[in-house]
Residue frames as a rotation matrix with the C-alpha (Angstrom) as fourth column:
MET 1
0.737 0.052 -0.674 -45.77
0.562 -0.600 0.569 49.61
-0.375 -0.798 -0.472 -38.99
LEU 2
-0.334 -0.933 -0.136 -42.55
0.604 -0.323 0.729 50.57
-0.724 0.162 0.671 -40.78
ASP 3
-0.447 0.262 0.856 -44.58
0.808 -0.293 0.511 51.80
0.385 0.920 -0.081 -43.75
LEU 4
0.652 0.757 -0.025 -46.67
0.670 -0.562 0.485 53.98
0.354 -0.333 -0.874 -41.43
LEU 5
0.589 -0.471 -0.657 -43.67
0.439 -0.495 0.749 55.46
-0.678 -0.730 -0.085 -39.59
ALA 6
-0.490 -0.817 0.305 -41.72
0.689 -0.148 0.709 56.03
-0.534 0.558 0.636 -42.80
ASN 7
0.224 0.656 0.721 -44.57
0.911 -0.403 0.083 58.15
0.345 0.638 -0.688 -44.16
LYS 8
-0.625 -0.556 0.548 -43.57
0.422 -0.831 -0.362 61.83
0.657 0.005 0.754 -44.21
TRP 9
-0.122 0.649 0.751 -46.76
-0.465 -0.706 0.535 63.15
0.877 -0.283 0.388 -42.63
SER 10
0.745 0.364 -0.559 -46.97
0.250 0.625 0.739 60.40
0.619 -0.691 0.375 -40.02
ALA 11
-0.051 -0.872 -0.487 -43.46
0.941 0.121 -0.315 61.07
0.334 -0.474 0.815 -38.77
LEU 12
-0.751 -0.234 0.618 -44.05
0.149 -0.971 -0.186 64.82
0.644 -0.047 0.764 -38.70
ALA 13
0.250 0.916 0.315 -47.44
-0.331 -0.225 0.917 64.48
0.910 -0.333 0.246 -36.98
LEU 14
0.599 -0.120 -0.791 -45.88
0.672 0.613 0.416 62.36
0.435 -0.781 0.448 -34.25
GLY 15
-0.496 -0.867 -0.054 -43.17
0.799 -0.431 -0.420 65.00
0.341 -0.251 0.906 -33.84
ALA 16
-0.447 0.407 0.796 -45.82
-0.162 -0.912 0.376 67.72
0.880 0.039 0.474 -33.57
LEU 17
0.637 0.771 0.009 -47.34
-0.209 0.162 0.964 65.87
0.742 -0.616 0.265 -30.61
GLU 18
-0.056 -0.767 -0.640 -44.08
0.547 0.512 -0.662 65.27
0.835 -0.387 0.391 -28.73
ASN 19
-0.895 -0.368 0.253 -44.60
0.045 -0.637 -0.769 68.25
0.444 -0.677 0.587 -26.40
GLY 20
-0.763 0.646 0.005 -48.14
0.021 0.033 -0.999 67.34
-0.646 -0.763 -0.039 -25.39
PRO 21
-0.125 0.831 0.542 -51.71
0.844 0.376 -0.382 67.17
-0.521 0.410 -0.749 -26.68
ARG 22
-0.874 -0.112 -0.473 -52.74
-0.134 -0.880 0.456 69.43
-0.468 0.462 0.754 -29.53
ARG 23
0.270 0.962 -0.029 -55.91
-0.082 -0.007 -0.997 70.31
-0.959 0.271 0.077 -31.37
PHE 24
0.457 -0.016 0.889 -56.20
0.791 0.465 -0.398 69.60
-0.407 0.885 0.225 -35.10
GLY 25
0.942 -0.032 0.333 -55.45
0.160 -0.832 -0.532 73.21
0.294 0.555 -0.778 -36.06
GLU 26
0.623 -0.760 0.185 -52.35
-0.645 -0.365 0.671 73.26
-0.442 -0.538 -0.718 -33.88
VAL 27
0.152 -0.546 0.824 -51.03
0.312 0.817 0.484 70.05
-0.938 0.183 0.295 -35.45
ARG 28
0.632 0.158 0.759 -51.74
0.772 -0.036 -0.635 71.43
-0.073 0.987 -0.145 -38.94
ALA 29
0.957 -0.286 0.048 -49.92
-0.283 -0.957 -0.063 74.69
0.064 0.047 -0.997 -38.13
LYS 30
0.313 -0.880 0.357 -46.82
-0.445 0.196 0.874 72.65
-0.839 -0.432 -0.331 -37.18
LEU 31
-0.166 -0.311 0.936 -46.93
0.555 0.755 0.349 70.72
-0.815 0.578 0.047 -40.48
ASP 32
-0.170 0.015 -0.985 -46.34
-0.513 -0.855 0.076 73.28
-0.841 0.518 0.153 -43.20
GLY 33
-0.627 -0.100 -0.772 -47.98
-0.779 0.076 0.623 72.20
-0.004 0.992 -0.126 -46.44
VAL 34
-0.935 0.342 0.092 -50.27
0.333 0.937 -0.102 69.40
-0.121 -0.065 -0.991 -45.27
SER 35
-0.536 0.831 0.149 -53.88
-0.384 -0.397 0.833 69.58
0.752 0.390 0.532 -46.46
PRO 36
-0.255 0.525 0.812 -56.71
-0.950 0.021 -0.312 69.03
-0.181 -0.851 0.494 -43.97
LYS 37
0.730 0.572 -0.373 -57.76
-0.654 0.744 -0.139 65.89
0.198 0.346 0.917 -45.87
VAL 38
0.189 -0.762 -0.620 -54.27
-0.072 0.619 -0.782 64.34
0.979 0.192 0.062 -45.71
LEU 39
-0.692 -0.453 0.562 -53.81
-0.551 -0.173 -0.817 65.29
0.467 -0.875 -0.130 -42.06
THR 40
0.177 0.842 0.509 -57.17
-0.974 0.225 -0.033 63.78
-0.142 -0.490 0.860 -41.13
ALA 41
0.795 0.092 -0.600 -56.28
-0.319 0.904 -0.285 60.52
0.516 0.418 0.748 -42.89
THR 42
-0.198 -0.963 -0.181 -52.83
-0.147 0.211 -0.966 60.50
0.969 -0.165 -0.183 -41.26
LEU 43
-0.566 0.026 0.824 -54.19
-0.808 -0.216 -0.548 61.08
0.164 -0.976 0.143 -37.76
ARG 44
0.560 0.821 0.111 -56.79
-0.828 0.559 0.041 58.33
-0.029 -0.115 0.993 -38.27
ARG 45
0.555 -0.427 -0.714 -54.11
-0.103 0.817 -0.568 55.84
0.826 0.388 0.409 -39.35
LEU 46
-0.546 -0.803 0.237 -51.92
-0.307 -0.071 -0.949 56.73
0.779 -0.591 -0.208 -36.38
GLU 47
-0.219 0.569 0.793 -54.90
-0.971 -0.043 -0.237 56.26
-0.101 -0.821 0.561 -34.05
GLU 48
0.753 0.542 -0.372 -55.86
-0.607 0.791 -0.077 52.93
0.252 0.284 0.925 -35.67
HIS 49
0.325 -0.737 -0.592 -52.30
0.118 0.653 -0.748 51.68
0.938 0.173 0.300 -35.13
GLY 50
0.736 0.115 -0.667 -52.24
0.636 0.221 0.739 52.72
0.232 -0.968 0.090 -31.47
LEU 51
-0.320 -0.941 0.108 -49.71
0.862 -0.336 -0.380 55.54
0.394 -0.028 0.919 -31.78
ILE 52
-0.916 0.088 0.391 -52.01
-0.197 -0.949 -0.247 58.42
0.349 -0.303 0.887 -30.85
ASP 53
-0.476 0.827 -0.301 -55.20
0.817 0.288 -0.500 58.94
-0.327 -0.484 -0.812 -28.87
ARG 54
-0.674 0.425 0.604 -58.07
0.089 -0.766 0.637 61.15
0.733 0.483 0.478 -30.01
THR 55
-0.642 0.443 -0.626 -60.02
0.721 0.073 -0.689 62.68
-0.259 -0.894 -0.366 -27.13
VAL 56
-0.357 0.638 0.682 -63.33
0.368 -0.575 0.730 64.44
0.858 0.512 -0.029 -27.73
PHE 57
-0.891 0.095 -0.444 -64.40
0.384 -0.365 -0.848 67.00
-0.243 -0.926 0.289 -25.13
PRO 58
-0.063 0.947 0.314 -68.14
0.975 -0.008 0.221 67.74
0.212 0.320 -0.923 -25.08
ALA 59
-0.374 -0.057 -0.926 -68.24
0.364 -0.927 -0.089 71.47
-0.853 -0.370 0.368 -25.62
VAL 60
0.625 0.516 0.586 -69.65
0.764 -0.249 -0.595 73.94
-0.161 0.820 -0.549 -28.11
PRO 61
0.492 0.150 -0.858 -67.88
-0.796 0.476 -0.373 74.03
0.352 0.867 0.353 -30.46
LEU 62
0.988 -0.107 -0.113 -66.64
0.132 0.961 0.242 70.44
0.083 -0.254 0.964 -30.22
HIS 63
0.410 -0.895 0.175 -63.12
-0.910 -0.389 0.142 70.23
-0.059 -0.218 -0.974 -28.78
VAL 64
0.984 -0.162 -0.076 -60.87
0.146 0.971 -0.187 67.39
0.105 0.173 0.979 -29.98
GLU 65
0.411 -0.907 0.095 -57.29
-0.876 -0.364 0.315 66.80
-0.251 -0.213 -0.944 -28.90
TYR 66
0.799 -0.313 -0.513 -54.68
-0.021 0.839 -0.544 64.38
0.600 0.445 0.664 -30.17
SER 67
0.444 -0.693 0.568 -51.95
-0.874 -0.193 0.446 63.00
-0.200 -0.694 -0.691 -27.93
LEU 68
-0.258 -0.651 -0.714 -49.27
-0.689 0.642 -0.336 60.34
0.677 0.405 -0.614 -28.07
THR 69
0.923 0.378 -0.075 -49.85
-0.249 0.732 0.635 56.93
0.295 -0.567 0.769 -26.56
PRO 70
0.486 -0.794 0.365 -46.95
-0.378 0.185 0.907 55.19
-0.788 -0.579 -0.211 -24.80
LEU 71
0.295 -0.346 0.891 -46.28
0.743 0.669 0.014 53.36
-0.601 0.658 0.455 -28.08
GLY 72
0.796 0.060 0.603 -46.30
0.488 -0.653 -0.579 56.68
0.359 0.755 -0.549 -29.93
ARG 73
0.828 -0.541 0.147 -43.85
-0.530 -0.670 0.519 58.22
-0.182 -0.508 -0.842 -27.44
ASP 74
0.284 -0.739 0.611 -41.55
0.092 0.655 0.750 55.24
-0.954 -0.157 0.254 -27.94
ALA 75
0.450 -0.062 0.891 -41.75
0.875 0.227 -0.427 55.68
-0.176 0.972 0.156 -31.73
CYS 76
0.986 -0.028 0.161 -40.76
0.009 -0.974 -0.224 59.35
0.164 0.223 -0.961 -31.40
GLU 77
0.565 -0.824 0.045 -37.34
-0.171 -0.064 0.983 58.47
-0.807 -0.564 -0.177 -29.98
PRO 78
-0.187 -0.695 0.694 -35.84
0.675 0.423 0.605 56.91
-0.714 0.582 0.390 -33.15
LEU 79
0.481 0.409 0.776 -37.67
0.853 -0.424 -0.305 59.45
0.205 0.808 -0.553 -35.33
ALA 80
0.969 -0.176 -0.172 -36.08
-0.096 -0.914 0.394 62.31
-0.227 -0.366 -0.903 -33.36
ARG 81
0.120 -0.974 0.190 -32.64
0.089 0.201 0.975 60.74
-0.989 -0.101 0.111 -33.86
LEU 82
-0.047 -0.071 0.996 -33.34
0.959 0.277 0.065 60.49
-0.281 0.958 0.055 -37.59
ARG 83
0.865 0.389 0.316 -34.40
0.461 -0.865 -0.197 64.16
0.197 0.316 -0.928 -37.73
ARG 84
0.698 -0.677 -0.234 -31.18
-0.254 -0.539 0.803 65.16
-0.670 -0.500 -0.548 -35.94
TRP 85
-0.114 -0.749 0.653 -29.14
0.505 0.522 0.687 63.05
-0.855 0.408 0.318 -38.38
VAL 86
0.351 0.311 0.883 -30.81
0.933 -0.198 -0.300 64.77
0.082 0.930 -0.359 -41.34
VAL 87
0.999 0.038 0.013 -30.13
0.036 -0.989 0.144 68.23
0.018 -0.144 -0.989 -39.90
ASP 88
0.457 -0.889 0.027 -26.51
-0.200 -0.073 0.977 67.32
-0.867 -0.452 -0.211 -39.08
ASN 89
-0.382 -0.664 0.643 -25.86
0.379 0.522 0.764 65.90
-0.843 0.536 0.052 -42.54
ILE 90
0.632 0.770 0.084 -28.02
0.380 -0.213 -0.900 67.93
-0.675 0.601 -0.427 -44.91
ASP 91
0.498 -0.510 -0.701 -24.99
-0.710 -0.704 0.007 69.63
-0.497 0.495 -0.713 -46.42
ARG 92
-0.582 -0.738 0.341 -23.68
-0.442 0.639 0.629 66.19
-0.683 0.216 -0.698 -47.46
PHE 93
0.173 0.730 0.661 -26.78
0.338 0.586 -0.736 65.20
-0.925 0.350 -0.145 -49.46
PRO 94
-0.687 -0.360 0.631 -26.51
0.696 -0.076 0.714 65.32
-0.209 0.930 0.303 -53.27
GLU 95
-0.853 0.323 -0.410 -28.09
-0.330 -0.942 -0.054 68.45
-0.404 0.089 0.910 -54.74
LYS 96
-0.655 0.632 -0.413 -30.52
-0.322 0.262 0.910 66.37
0.684 0.729 0.032 -56.82
VAL 97
-0.459 0.479 -0.748 -31.93
0.774 0.629 -0.072 64.74
0.436 -0.612 -0.660 -53.70
LEU 98
-0.666 0.158 -0.729 -32.43
0.460 -0.682 -0.569 68.13
-0.587 -0.714 0.382 -52.07
SER 99
-0.827 0.375 -0.419 -34.08
-0.548 -0.703 0.453 69.64
-0.125 0.605 0.787 -55.14
ASP 100
-0.592 0.629 -0.503 -36.38
0.105 0.679 0.726 66.61
0.799 0.377 -0.469 -55.47
LEU 101
-0.320 0.428 -0.845 -37.44
0.942 0.241 -0.234 67.26
0.104 -0.871 -0.481 -51.87
GLY 102
0.511 0.515 0.689 -37.90
0.508 -0.827 0.242 70.97
0.694 0.226 -0.683 -52.53
VAL 103
0.743 -0.352 -0.570 -35.08
0.492 -0.291 0.821 71.90
-0.454 -0.890 -0.043 -50.15
SER 104
0.624 -0.621 0.474 -32.61
0.194 -0.464 -0.864 74.61
0.757 0.631 -0.169 -50.93
VAL 105
0.565 -0.547 -0.617 -29.40
0.771 0.084 0.631 74.84
-0.293 -0.833 0.470 -48.99
VAL 106
0.926 -0.284 0.247 -27.63
-0.168 -0.899 -0.404 78.17
0.337 0.333 -0.881 -48.87
PRO 107
0.348 -0.869 -0.351 -23.84
0.699 0.490 -0.521 77.71
0.625 -0.064 0.778 -48.81
């Protein structure tokens, strides 16, 4: 479970669902840079591990929504604290770490 939650796209996908159910395109729009293939695999893993639900609505075209399960909502709490810690401390990170992550900090 730690491996799943420590994955960049998993953590961000969970964060994208914190404010309620979203369709695939809405989740993808929140996750800048994720490919459809990677997002699909990520959402499947999160569903397999009980962190999100996938609901299919019979309509034309097919309507699918992803939402957090109670376990997923619980996982979002420590992940949100970690995101806040990163934002609060980003200016303290070594430049090499930031450049490796593709982050540029303007002084």
